[in-house]
N, C-alpha and C positions, 0 to 999 in steps of 0.2 A: 593562096591560089583565089582567085577573085571570079570561078565557075561553079566552086564552092560558096560561097560569100554568103551571107544571111541566112544558110538551111541551118545553123548551131543548134540556136533555138529550136526545132519544128525536129528534129531527129534526137537532141534530146530528152525532149519532151514523149516522142513516141516513142523512144529508146526504153527509157526509164518505167513506164506503162508497161509494154510489151514484159521488162524485166519481173514486174510486181506481179501481172495476172497468169505470168508462171508460175513464183512462189502460188497463187492464191488458187489456180489449178490445181495443182496439190495439194492441198488442203481439203479439197472440194473434194475431188476425186478419193482422198484416205479418206475422208467424212462418208461417201455411201457406198464404198467399196463393200461393207458391213449386211448392206441391203442385199436381203434374200434374191432380188435378180440380178444382182450385178455378175454381168460374162463377161470374162476374157477376150471373147475374140472381137464384141460391141465396143467393151473399153478400145480396143487397135483400130476398134473401125470409126468412132465419137468420140474420145475422150484426146485421146494419142494426138491426135493432128489439130486440137485448138495447142499442146505445147510445139507443138512442130512452128506453127502458124507465127506463134510470138514467139519464138526460140529464133527464128528469121527476120522478124520484122527488129528484135535484138543487136542482128547480126550486119542486118543491115545499116541501118545504124550507126554501131562500129565504122562497117566499113567506109563511110561519108564520112565521119567523121574524122575518122585516120589522120594525120598532115602528110597527105601524098604529095610527089611534086608535081603531081598534072593528074587532071579526072580520070585518062583513061586505064589506069591500071583500078580505080574504083570502080570502072564503067566494067570492066572486062568480069573482075569477081559478084559484082552484083547480076550481073550477066548467066554468068556459071551457078550463082546458088539460082536465078529463073528457070533455067533448063533442068537443075534437082530437082525442084521444085513441082517441075512440070512431069514428071516421074514422076515420084512424091502422088500426083495426085491419081494418076493411074493405079499406085498399089492401095489407096485408100477408097474406088472405086472398087474394087478386088475385093477389098476387107467389107466392104456396105452388103455387094453382093456375095456376099461366100457364110456372112453369119445371120442365127435365124434367132436371136433374142427378140427383134425389134423391124417390124417392115416399113422401112425408108417411105417417105410421104414427098408429095415434090420441093417442099420449102426442104428438106432433108437433102435431098440434091443439091439445088441450086445454094444451098449454102454450104457445104462441103464438099462441092465436087467444083462445080460451073464457078462461083466466087472465084475460091483461092485460084482453079488453072485460068483467069483473068490477069488475076495478079501475077500468075508466077511468065504469064505471057507476054504481062506489061513490061516486065524487068527483063524478059530473055532478050526481045527485042530492042530497048531502049540504047543498050551500048550501040551499036549501029546510025543511032541518030547523034550520039553525042559530038562528033566532031562538028557536024555541020549546025544540026538547033540543041545546042546543049541547053539551055532554059526548059523547051521542050522535052527533053528527057532528065532533066534534072525531077520536072512537075512528073514528071508521066511516077516513076520509082517514086514520091514523095507519093502520089496515086496508090499506089501496088501496096506501100508497108498501111497507109491507109485499112484501104479495100481488104487485105492479113490481120491486123488490128479489130476492126467492126466485127469481122468474118466466125474470128475466135473468141469476141463477149459476147458473138451472137450466141454463137452454136454453145459455150460456154454454160449459159443462162439456159438456152432450149436444153442441156443436161440436167439442172439444176432443176429446174421444173420440172421436166419428165419425174424425176423422182420422188422429189417430192408431189407429187398432184394425183399421178400414176402408179408411185412402188406401193408407194407408203398406201395410200387406199389398199389395194388390192394386198401388199402384208395387214391389214389388220382386219379382211374383208376376212382373208385364211385362216388368223387367230381364233376373231367368233363361230368359223366351224367348228 
């Protein structure tokens, strides 16, 4: 299939990165789960989406790398993935608003809501242009995958830094009193 030729290395690299980051996310969440301010509502709002986004990138890589007879089936699947992601973004917004452990700031709204929303919208819209502009559609899908990957990396790092510098400091201060 000539439409997807040349994308193999990109999706092998992006997909394997996403898979490794899923494992790392589980390790990090296990390590910080014992901290005193660990809250399941905050975890559902801020931790779970990272695993979902990494999982979507991994699944997207598998979809694009599968030996389809044409690009239309892959396009339909990544479009469905995009629509599912748009729905999930709504769930994340609801979770962020309902949790009480942490007050989200502008950066949180941008990286947990806006950027994934843009990535999933790109995925959802790209099947309509794959017939007339396949190269542009594939670059849109690749950009969406990278946006989800980097958003997840940022969010995972932000979670670790919050727990290392804020939660541990707060825990040490309460031990002293």
